[in-house]
N, C-alpha and C positions, 0 to 999 in steps of 0.2 A: 908608958911601959906595959901596961896591962893588955892593951890591944895586940902588942907584939907577941905576948905569951899565948893568947887565944888563937891568933892566926897561925903561929908556929905549930900549935897542937893540931889544928885542922889540917895543915899542910903535911905534918908528919903522919897523921892518920891516913890521909889520901895516898901518900907514898907507900905506907905499909900495906894498905889494901891492894894497891896496884901490884906490889911485889908478891903478895899472897896469891892473887889471881894468876899472875904469870907462872908462879911456882906450881900451882895446881894444874894449869893447862899443860905445862911442860911435863909434869909427872904423868898425866893422863896420856899424852902422846907417846911417851916412852913405853908405858905399859901396853898401850894399844899396838904399838909396833912389835913388841915382843910376843904378844898373844896371837898374831895373825901371820899367815903365810903370804909371801909376795913372789912375783915373777923374778926369775934369775937371782941376782944378788941385791934385790931391792930392800930386803930387811936390813942388811948391814949398812947400805947407803943411807937409808932414811934414819936409822939409829944414830949414825955419826953426824948427819946434818942437824938433827934435833938436839943431840947432846952438846955439840960444840957451838951451835947458834940457837940458843933457847927461844928467843922471841921470834926471830925470822924463820927459823926451822919449824917451830910449832905452827906458825901461820901457814907456811908452805905445805906442811903435812896435812893440816886440816882442810886446806882448800884443794889440793891435788893428790896428795899421797894416799888418802883413804880409798880413792877410786882405783888405785893400782893394786889393790889386794887381790889375792886369788879367791874366787868365790866357788864354794862347792855346792852342787845341787842336791 
C-alpha cells in the first residue's frame, strides 16, 4: 500500500506542475496579445483562439501569431 501512496504523490505533483506551466503560458499569451497591435482584426481573433483553446491556442500563437504583430520602426 505504501508504494501506491508514493507513486500517487509523484503523479499528482507531475499533473499540478503541468497545469501550472499551461496556466502560465496561457496567461503570458493573453497578456502579450493585449499589449501588441496586429494587422486588421488579428488581436480579437488571436485573443478568442487562445482564450477558448488554451493549450492549442497558446501553441499556435507562440509558433505563428507572434510573427503577425505590427512592428514599428
